[in-house]
N, C-alpha and C positions, 0 to 999 in steps of 0.2 A: 472796484472789488468784486465784481463780479468776473473779472476773471481768477482776482487771488482766487475770492473760494472754492472756484471751478479746478482751479489750480492742487488745492488744497482734496478738492476732495478725491480728484483721481489716482491721488498720492496713495490718498488714504486703503482706493480698491489696489496697487502695485502691491498697497503690503500686505494688504489681505490675502491677495491673490499670492503670494509669496510665503505668506502663513501656510494657506492651506497646500500649496507642493510640497513644503517644507514638510508639513504633518503628511498629505503623504504619501512620502517618501521612508517617512520613520517604518513604517513597519516591517520591511526587510532590510538585509542588509548589503552593500555593493560591495563582494568580491573578484577578482583575479582570479583564470583559474587558469593555470600550461593545459595546452592540448596539442602541441607538438615540442621541440628543445628549445626553440626562437621562439614562442610566439605568447603571450597570455589573452580570456577574450576573459569580458567582465560578465558577471551572473549576478542574479537578486537570491539571497540567502535568507531563510526563517529559516529559527531553532524551534525547537516544543518553552513556552513556556519560564520551566523547569529546570530549562537545560546545566543552568549552573548550579541550581539545589540538586544533583544527583549524578552517581557516577556509571548513570546506567547508560543500554543505548538502545541507538532511534532508529526507526522504520525508513527507512530513506526513498521521498518520491522523487527524483526527475521531471523535471517538466521539460519542455519540446516544444516551442515556440511554429505556428505558419512561414511563410515568407514577406509577407507583411513587418512582419517586425525583425526581421533580421534587422543587420548591422551594427551602430556603433553607441547608440542611445539606447540605455536601458531602462529609460520612464515609457517606452510605447511596447514593451511586457506586461507590464500594467492598465493592460485594454483590453484584457484579454484568458479566459486561463484562470489557472489555479491566478497567477499574481495579482491579478483582478480581486480577487472576493480576500487574502490579507489586505490589500489592502482599501478595503472594504471596509476590514474589525475580522476576516470571522478567521479563530485556529484553524489550521486543517490537522482536524483528530475524529477518531472516529472508534466507534462499539463495536468491537475484533466478532460475530456470528458463532464462531466454533466457541471461545472463552471464554466473550463473556463481558471481556477487561477491555475498556479505553489503551488506545495507542495514540501515542499525540507523533507529527511525521519531519525528521528535517528536509525541506523542502529547496530544489538545487533546481530554478533554473536561470539558466546560458545563457548569451544571447551570442547565435550562431549572427560571423560576418556577410552571411550571401550565407542562400538560400536555409540548409538546415547543416547539422555537423555529425561527420565522419563517425564508420563505427572506430577507426582510431581513439577520436577524440572525442569519443562516449569514454577509452577504455581509460582513456589519464584524466577523463572526468572525475571517474569512479574511483583510480590511484588516487584524487587528490584531496576530493571529499574522506573517504577513509584513512588516508595518514589524518587529514587536522581536526577530522569533528568524530563521535563517539555514535559510528553510523553498526545498527546490528545485518549482519549481513547476509542473514539470512531471510529477511525483509529488504530488498533491496525491486523497487518497482520503476517503472518506463511510463508513464503517458506522452503523448502528441497530439495535434492537431495539425494534421493537409503535410505539410513541408517536414513538417514536427512528424508527422505519422508516420511519414515516409525513412524520417532518423530512426525512429522508433522501431518501427520493422528491419533496418539497415542492421541496423545493431543483433536483435533477433538472430539475425543469418548471416553472421558474418565468418563469427569463428567457433568452437566448442567451447575456448577460454573465455569469451565472452557471453557468446549463449548460456553456463552456467551459474553468473554474476547474478544475473536476472531472476526474481523469485513472478513478477508475474508481470503483465503490459496491458495496458489501456489505449494501441493509438484506434482515433477515428478520422477517417473521412482523410486515411492515404491515399499519399500523390506514389504513384507506381514506382517501382522498386525496380533498384536494378534485376535487367535477365539473370545475371549472376546468380545476386543473391536468394532467386525463384526457386531456381534447381538443388538452395538447400533448406530446404524446411523439415529437414531432419533431423537437422541442430536444435532447430522448437523444442520438436519430440523428444529427441534422446536428450535436453536439457530440461524436460518437463514445465511447462515454458508457459499457466494456462495468461493467454489474451483473448479480451472482451471488446473487440472490437465495434463502433457504433458507424454510419453513414446514413444520412439521408433520400426519399426518396429524388428531391429535387434535385440532388445534386446524382448523377446518373456513371457517370464516367467511376466517380470513383468507392460508389456501392460497388458495384462492377469486380474491380482492382478491389475491396475489403473479403469480398463473397470470394475469394482466385485467392486470397491467402489464407483464410477460415480454409479450404476443403483442403488446401495442399499442406497445411500442419492437421488437418483431421485424418485425412488421407494414413496419418501414419501415426499417427496415436489418435485413435475417434475422442471428438467433445473434447477435448481441451485447450479448440477455438470457439468460440461461441460468437454469433452477428447481432446484434440487434440494428434495427430500419425503424430511421427517424422516421417518423409521415410528416411530409409536406416540407421536411429541415432540409434548405441551399446549403453551399460550401459556403457556409459564416455566423457570424457568431455563435462559440463553442460556450459561451458564460453560462448557460442552464445547468448543459452538462458539467460544470464544475465543480457545483453548490455542491457543499457538504449535506443538505436537507434534500438535494431533491432523491428522492427514492420510484421515480415514478417508471424505473422497472427494476422495481423488487426488490432494491436495492443498493445504496449513493456505491460511486465506484471505491470511494473507499474503505469503508467495507467488505465490499468485495474485495482487495487484495489483501484487507488481511487476513482471510482465509484460507490465504497460503503462505508460504515457510518455508525454504528450501529444509 
């Protein structure tokens, strides 16, 4: 009898966990995105809650993860950043400080097989998302942390055509970009990409890199890039920085992005 009861309890526990997991996966759709002529990668997608009831275009956020979330298991993306908040019931939307209107975002979170996406892969991702969804091409925003910060800044500094598609960017704790890209920050200035870097006092290497990238941009166009130094922040757990309610640094990153339009 004890064994039978234990088995029933165990089965109920498993069923409950399955229900929780099913619910947890319910906030974002899983899609495949071609990143070259031969391969597709997995990505998480959230469309605004009124998408199917309207014909309007929506701003797009491409969220780029850190190295530890790379691979082929999309559930890992829910552990950090924007997918974490969506998975916990948050709507990624904000009021634009410029016009006072509420904007709802299309969010795409691709998963790189290793490290982060290369610029050509981000270009193909944008092509595919713009083809299949109603994207406001004047409001395409990139953000990512660590390796995802690397992917963001690499895309901004790769070629003029790609730079000109990016409206604004929020790279956090950026890993060291390629030396060739360090020489191409004029692309950022020419494309007029406002950039909000964030890095912590307890991650000195990443903070120094963010300072380099900010200064490299501003040497061509002063004040186009800014850096927020996070006191006591080390190189882990970026959840709070992606919270729609986090206005600790003047405004949420979503409000900040919406100020800018191509």
